[in-house]
Every structure is written in C-alpha cells, then in structure tokens.
C-alpha positions in Angstrom: -10.4 22.5 2.4 -11.3 19.1 4.0 -9.1 17.5 1.3 -6.3 19.9 1.6 -6.1 19.3 5.6 -6.4 15.6 4.6 -3.8 15.9 2.5 -1.2 17.6 4.6 -1.7 15.2 7.1 -0.9 12.4 5.0 1.8 14.5 4.1 3.0 14.7 7.8 2.7 10.8 8.2 5.2 10.4 4.9 7.7 12.7 6.4 7.3 11.6 9.7 8.3 7.7 8.6 11.3 8.6 6.6 13.7 8.9 9.7 12.6 5.5 10.8 12.9 3.6 7.8 16.1 2.0 9.0 14.5 1.0 11.9 13.7 -3.1 11.0 13.3 -6.2 13.4 16.6 -7.8 14.6 17.9 -11.3 13.2 17.1 -14.5 15.2 19.5 -15.0 18.1 22.4 -16.9 16.9 25.0 -16.7 20.3 23.9 -17.2 23.9 23.8 -14.3 25.8 24.4 -14.0 29.2 23.4 -10.8 31.4 25.6 -10.6 35.0 25.1 -9.0 37.8 21.9 -7.6 37.5 18.9 -6.8 40.1 16.1 -9.0 38.6 12.3 -8.2 39.1 11.1 -11.6 38.3 7.7 -10.2 37.8 6.0 -12.7 40.3 6.7 -10.7 43.6 10.4 -11.5 44.2 13.7 -9.4 43.3 17.0 -11.3 43.1 19.8 -8.6 44.0 23.3 -9.7 41.7 21.7 -12.1 39.5 22.7 -13.6 36.0 20.2 -14.3 32.9 21.3 -16.6 30.4 19.3 -16.8 26.9 19.8 -19.2 24.2 17.7 -19.9 21.2 15.3 -16.9 22.1 14.6 -18.9 25.7 15.5 -18.0 29.4 17.4 -21.1 30.2 19.2 -20.3 33.6 18.8 -17.9 36.5 20.8 -17.6 39.6 23.8 -16.1 41.1 26.5 -19.0 39.5 25.5 -19.3 35.8 28.3 -19.8 33.6 28.7 -18.4 30.4 29.1 -21.0 27.5 31.7 -20.8 24.6 31.0 -18.0 22.1 28.4 -16.3 24.3 28.0 -12.7 24.6 28.1 -10.8 28.1 26.5 -8.0 29.1 27.1 -6.3 32.7 23.9 -5.2 34.2 26.0 -4.3 37.3 23.6 -1.5 39.0 20.7 -1.6 36.7 17.4 -3.2 37.2 16.3 -6.2 34.8 12.0 -6.6 34.2 10.1 -8.8 32.2 8.9 -7.3 28.8 5.7 -4.8 29.6 2.3 -6.2 28.6 -0.2 -3.6 27.2 -3.2 -5.8 27.5 -6.4 -3.8 25.1 -4.7 -1.5 22.5 -5.4 -0.4 19.2 -1.8 -0.4 18.1 -1.1 -1.0 14.7 -4.8 -0.5 13.9 -4.9 3.8 14.5 -2.1 5.6 13.3 -3.2 9.0 13.3 -6.3 9.3 15.8 -7.7 12.5 13.7 -7.0 11.1 10.2 -9.8 8.6 9.8 -8.0 7.0 6.1 -5.4 5.7 9.2 -8.0 4.3 11.4 -9.2 0.2 10.6 -10.2 -0.6 14.3 -13.9 -0.8 13.6 -16.4 -2.6 11.0 -20.0 -1.6 10.4 -22.5 -3.9 11.8 -23.5 -4.8 15.4 -22.6 -8.8 15.5 -19.0 -9.2 13.9 -17.5 -11.9 15.8 -15.5 -13.1 12.7 -13.5 -9.9 12.4 -9.8 -10.6 13.7 -7.5 -7.7 14.5 -4.8 -9.9 13.7 -4.9 -9.6 9.8 -5.0 -5.7 9.8 -2.1 -5.2 12.2 0.2 -2.9 10.9 3.5 -3.9 12.0 5.2 -0.5 10.9 3.2 1.3 12.8 5.5 4.4 14.1 3.6 4.2 17.5 5.3 0.8 18.0 9.0 2.1 18.4 7.8 4.5 20.9 6.2 1.8 22.9 9.6 -0.6 22.7 11.7 2.2 24.3 9.6 2.2 27.4 9.8 -1.4 27.9 6.8 -2.6 26.2 7.3 -5.9 24.2 4.1 -7.5 23.8 0.5 -5.6 23.0 -2.8 -7.4 22.7 -4.5 -6.2 19.6 -8.2 -5.6 19.9 -10.9 -4.4 17.5 -13.8 -2.0 18.6 -17.5 -1.0 17.9 -20.7 -3.1 18.1 -22.4 -5.7 20.1 -19.8 -8.1 19.4 -16.5 -6.4 17.6 -14.8 -9.8 17.2 -11.4 -11.7 18.4 -8.1 -9.8 19.9 -4.6 -11.7 19.2 -1.4 -10.9 21.3 1.5 -9.6 19.4 5.4 -9.2 20.1 6.1 -5.8 18.9 9.7 -6.4 16.7 8.3 -8.3 13.0 8.0 -7.6 9.6 4.8 -8.8 8.9 1.5 -9.8 11.2 2.2 -13.2 10.5 5.6 -12.6 12.2 4.2 -10.8 15.1 1.7 -13.2 15.9 2.2 -14.4 19.7 -1.2 -15.6 20.6 -4.0 -15.5 17.6 -7.2 -14.9 18.3 -7.2 -14.9 22.3 -10.6 -14.2 23.1 -13.6 -12.3 21.6 -15.0 -8.6 22.2 -18.2 -7.5 23.5 -19.3 -4.4 24.3 -22.2 -3.8 27.4 -24.7 -0.8 26.7 -25.1 2.1 28.7 -27.7 1.5 31.6 -27.3 5.4 32.1 -29.8 7.6 30.9 -27.9 10.8 29.0 -28.9 14.7 30.1 -31.5 16.0 27.1 -30.6 19.4 25.5 -27.6 20.8 24.2 -26.8 23.1 21.4 -28.3 20.7 18.7 -31.2 19.2 20.5 -33.9 21.7 18.6 -32.6 20.5 15.4 -34.3 17.1 15.9 -37.5 18.6 16.7 -39.6 17.3 19.6 -38.2 13.5 19.4 -39.9 10.8 21.9 -37.0 9.9 24.5 -36.0 6.5 24.8 -35.9 4.3 27.8 -32.0 3.9 28.1 -32.3 1.0 30.2 -34.9 -0.7 27.7 -33.0 -0.1 25.1 -29.6 -1.6 26.8 -31.6 -4.9 28.0 -32.5 -5.4 24.5 -29.4 -5.5 23.1 -28.2 -7.6 25.8 -30.6 -9.9 24.8 -29.3 -9.7 21.3 -26.0 -10.6 22.4 -27.2 -13.7 25.1 -29.3 -15.0 21.7 -26.3 -15.1 19.7 -24.7 -16.8 22.2 -27.1 -19.4 23.2 -27.1 -20.2 19.5 -23.5 -20.2 19.2 -23.2 -22.4 22.0 -25.8 -25.3 20.7 -23.7 -24.5 17.7 -20.7 -25.8 19.0 -22.6 -28.6 20.9 -24.1 -30.1 17.6 -20.9 -32.4 16.0 -22.6 -32.6 12.7 -23.5 -29.5 10.7 -25.1 -29.7 7.4 -23.9 -26.0 6.9 -20.9 -24.2 8.5 -22.0 -21.0 10.4 -19.4 -18.7 10.0 -20.4 -16.4 13.1 -20.9 -19.5 15.5 -17.8 -21.4 14.0 -15.8 -18.5 15.5 -16.7 -18.4 18.7 -16.6 -22.1 19.6 -13.2 -21.3 21.9 -15.5 -19.7 24.1 -17.7 -22.9 25.2 -14.5 -25.3 25.6 -12.6 -22.2 27.2 -9.6 -22.3 24.6 -10.7 -18.7 24.2 -11.8 -15.7 26.9 -15.0 -13.5 26.7 -13.4 -9.9 27.1 -16.6 -7.8 28.3 -15.5 -4.3 27.7 -17.8 -2.9 30.8 -17.5 -0.2 33.2 -20.4 0.6 35.6 -21.8 -1.9 38.5 -24.9 -2.6 36.8 -23.2 -3.5 33.4 -21.0 -5.9 35.3 -23.7 -7.6 37.1 -25.6 -8.5 33.6 -22.1 -9.6 32.6 -21.7 -11.8 35.3 -24.7 -13.5 34.0 -22.8 -14.6 31.1 -20.6 -16.8 33.2 -23.1 -18.5 35.0 -25.5 -19.0 31.7 -22.8 -20.4 29.1 -19.7 -21.2 31.5 -17.1 -19.1 30.0 -14.2 -17.8 31.5 -14.7 -14.0 31.1 -12.7 -10.5 31.5 -13.6 -7.4 32.5 -12.4 -4.5 30.6 -12.3 -1.1 31.5 -13.5 -1.9 35.3 -14.1 1.6 36.9 -16.6 0.4 39.5 -15.3 -2.9 39.7 -14.0 -2.2 43.3 -17.7 -1.8 44.3 -18.5 -5.9 43.3 -14.7 -7.2 44.0 -15.4 -10.2 46.0 -18.4 -10.8 43.8 -15.7 -10.9 41.0 -13.8 -13.2 42.5 -15.9 -15.6 43.4 -16.8 -16.1 39.8 -13.1 -16.1 38.8 -13.4 -13.1 36.6 -10.4 -10.9 35.7 -10.5 -7.2 35.3 -8.1 -5.2 32.9 -8.1 -1.7 34.6 -8.4 0.4 31.7 -7.2 4.0 32.5 -6.7 4.9 36.0 -5.5 8.2 35.3 -8.7 9.8 35.3 -11.7 10.9 36.9 -14.4 8.7 39.1 -17.2 7.6 37.7 -19.6 9.0 39.9 -19.9 12.2 41.6 -19.5 10.7 45.2 -16.6 8.9 44.5 -13.4 9.7 45.8 -11.5 12.1 43.8 -8.6 9.3 44.0 -10.9 6.3 43.7 -9.0 5.3 39.9 -6.0 5.1 41.6 -7.0 3.1 44.7 -8.8 0.5 42.6 -6.3 -1.7 41.9 -5.1 -2.2 45.6 -8.7 -2.7 46.3 -8.7 -5.6 44.0 -5.6 -6.9 44.9 -6.9 -7.0 48.6 -10.4 -9.3 47.5 -7.5 -11.4 45.4 -9.0 -10.4 42.1 -6.7 -11.4 38.9 -6.4 -7.9 37.5 -4.2 -6.1 35.1 -3.0 -2.3 34.6 -3.6 -1.0 31.5 -2.7 2.4 29.4 -5.7 3.4 27.0 -4.9 7.1 26.8 -5.5 8.4 22.7 -2.8 10.6 23.5 -0.1 8.3 24.9 -1.1 5.3 23.0 -0.1 3.0 25.8 3.4 4.5 26.3 2.7 5.3 30.3 1.8 1.8 31.1 4.8 1.8 33.7 3.8 5.1 35.1 0.4 4.1 35.6 1.5 0.7 37.3 3.7 3.3 39.2 0.5 5.4 40.3 -1.2 2.3 41.8 1.9 1.5 43.9 1.3 5.1 45.6 -2.0 4.1 46.5 -1.8 0.7 48.2 0.3 -2.0 46.4 3.6 -2.2 46.4 6.4 -1.7 43.6 6.2 -5.8 43.0 2.7 -5.8 42.8 2.2 -3.1 40.4 5.0 -5.0 38.1 3.0 -8.0 38.5 -0.1 -6.1 37.3 1.7 -5.4 33.9 3.3 -8.7 33.3 2.6 -11.8 35.1 -0.9 -11.3 35.9 -1.0 -9.6 32.6 0.2 -12.6 30.9 -2.1 -14.8 32.6 -5.4 -12.7 31.9 -4.0 -12.9 28.2 -3.7 -16.9 28.2 0.5 -16.7 27.7 1.9 -17.1 30.9 3.4 -20.3 29.7 5.5 -18.4 27.7 6.0 -14.9 29.2 5.3 -12.5 31.9 8.0 -13.6 34.5 11.9 -14.1 34.0 11.9 -18.0 35.1 13.6 -20.9 33.2 11.9 -21.9 30.1 9.9 -19.0 29.2 10.7 -16.7 26.1 13.6 -14.3 26.7 11.4 -10.8 26.6 13.3 -8.9 28.8 14.1 -4.9 29.6 17.1 -3.6 31.6 17.0 0.0 32.9 18.8 2.0 34.6 16.5 2.5 37.2 12.8 1.7 38.5 10.7 1.3 35.4 7.8 2.8 37.0 9.4 6.0 37.6 9.1 8.2 34.7 12.3 10.2 36.5 14.3 7.0 36.6 13.4 5.0 34.1 15.9 4.7 31.1 15.7 1.6 29.3 19.2 0.7 27.7 18.3 -3.1 26.9 15.5 -4.9 25.7 15.4 -8.3 24.2 12.0 -10.2 22.3 12.5 -13.8 22.3 16.3 -13.5 22.6 16.4 -10.7 20.1 18.2 -7.7 20.9 15.8 -4.6 19.6 16.4 -1.4 18.3 15.5 1.1 20.8 15.6 4.2 18.4 12.3 6.1 17.0 11.2 9.2 15.6 10.8 11.0 19.0 14.6 10.3 20.3 15.5 11.5 16.6 13.6 14.7 16.8 15.0 15.3 20.4 19.1 14.6 19.3 17.8 16.9 16.0 17.1 20.0 18.0 19.8 19.5 20.4 22.4 19.6 17.6 20.5 22.8 15.8 20.8 24.9 19.5 24.2 23.4 20.0 23.2 21.2 23.1 25.2 18.1 22.1 
C-alpha cells in the first residue's frame, strides 16, 4: 500500500511538472531598460514619487525624476504602479524539499550531529516547481539552509532564475547554522508512553547543556585550528568554518526561547563571531541585550501562537516593532510548511499593522534581510550601482488584496511570472466559461 501511495505521489509530481517545462531562465540583458513614472519604494525607508529607473548590464545605473533613455532603450511606463526591491527569503528549504510528505523529494538533512561540511548550495534544485510561485509574489532571492544535527552546515543565497546551482549562486557559504537544543521538559505520557515501559526520565536541561558543550568544544578546536597557519594534515570540519573567526561568515543560531538565546550569546563573547538568531520567538524579551551584542534576528513565522501561555495572543505580530524600537537589526521571514515562503510580503504587512510603518516592514524583507545575509552591497534597495532586482506591482506588495506583480527583474533580466497555480486557474476559468 505504501508503494502505491508513493507511486501516485511521484506520478502527481511528474504530471504537475509538465505544464511548466516551457518556463525557463531569461537571457542576459542586452539593451538598456528605462522604467518611468513609478512610485519607488527604495527599501531604506524612502519613497520617491514619479521616479524613473535606468537599468544597464544588469545594474541600476540611475534613479531620479529626470532620467533620459539612451538610444535603443526599452521603456516601461510604470505610471500608477509601485516599484520595490526584490523581496528576500532569509531562511528557506526551497530547492531542497519539493513535497513535504514525500521523503524521496527531501534533500535537506544529513545524518550525524556535527555536519559543518554540508553545503546546501550543491543540492539546490533550480527546477523546483515551488520557485515560480515565489517569483510571482515578488520574492527574487532566498537563503537556502540545511537542517538537522547540532551543526547543520552552510547556507548560500540564490537568485531564483537559473539553469543550475552554479548559475543561481548569489552569495556562497555565507554562514554556518547551529541548532540550539531545547531546555524545556516535555510532558510525560501520551498514547505511546506504555510501549517503552518504565524508562528513566532524562533531565532535559542536563542533556541540553551536554549538547551545548559539544558545540562549544567543536568551535574552540576550530578556532585554534584557524589560528594555526601550518597544518601537517587538513581537518575538513575545522577548515570549512574558519570564516566564522575572520567574520567572512556568520553564525546562524536557530533558537526561540530566552534560555536558548542567552546561551547562544555566550558564543559571541567567547568566540567573537557575528551571530544571527533564527526564529527568535522570545527575542523581544531580551531586545536590549541583543542590541548590545550586535546580534541580528530573523523572525521566522509571525503568523503563529506565542511561546508562553502568559504572552499576549498577538505577541508574534508585535515582536518586529519591539525589535525596531530597541534598534535591533531584524528581518521577517515565512517558514510555514504549507505556504513555502510565498506569504513573506503578507507577514511583513501584518507587522505593519502592529507597530511598524509600511516602509519599515518593507525594509525588514529587503534591505535588512540583505544586511543580515551579507549581500547589502549588491541588493536590498533601489540605488545606483546595485543589481537590478526589482518588482513592479499594481498595488501595495504587503497587502494580499492589492498586490499584483506585473513585472520582475533579476539582475536586469525580465523574468517569466507564470507558474503551475496560475495555469490551473486559467485552465478552470476556460472549463467553466469564465474567461
């Protein structure tokens, strides 16, 4: 029976893929593009009305109200529309997981506890059918993250219009990911409790501290290895994390509770690394401490229940505004297993309803995200000299009622915004004479 179910699932994947085989990466930009008369949301808090943007060789070359189109330029009139920087998904398994319920399509996790040498980039599937659904929502870049173990491996930033992972690579091995163990005691019992007999209860705090000591020991040895210039033999596990100690890489610590984050802060003091908290459900409680230690936060899923029973039911919605007030660098993400990241803009829109301004919320999924991922020199805002990663929408991209993306550009290439879901929508409009 299991084989039949898996076979049906694979058949569904194959059938679903057929309709998208004509969607392929766009060719390199060959002529200048001038976008005129748009309401430009720069990404740094500024909004420029009736502004034009000139794109040449994949870069933004001019932004202003009096930009002249060079000879042979293609002109796009964005009058009445909004222009945004491409949205950035800061923590995702895109291209590593295709169908959550089909194990054979999951390539996101390796066995073992310490896997610093795992590189998510080489497993990234550019032909994922999920990718096109994100692009049509204005999401043009994503940080691809491995999972599992105490040390999961390295993430990389990819642009979402590529033939293979080499083409997709935007920022290679930008950080090492660590999963902080839970310090909470899980409730005993449950319907399977009797099957294990009378098992001795394990102290979760003691177990967690042992796991933390294991991570610390690894980092201490790796730092000593990085400080030594001559090695008789190469230790690959230590070599791949040397960027943590010269700060060419960041340490991404997946943690949600205050206890987890306080333990993680000790890594900053002990090893002098640049650290980012991923998850950060309770980060609002120690926002001042995070600011003092220059620790950034990726708020993973605002559309969720609070961690503690005593928290306000809408606390996850308010957390970004509290981090903003404390001066913490933060980004908003969407890690829902069902939406697969496509609700990123709407999550930011919720935060705008609970304390942030619209431009602050936009910055949390553009320029702030770029700063955290180490790509702010190339993208995240609409400024001359940066890559032309742009989105044109008929309305507010943070509002699901008005956000309709009409055009998108990745490094100056105008990309196709079609996807399987849109094709099914058109298919059944035709069937029921709604076209």
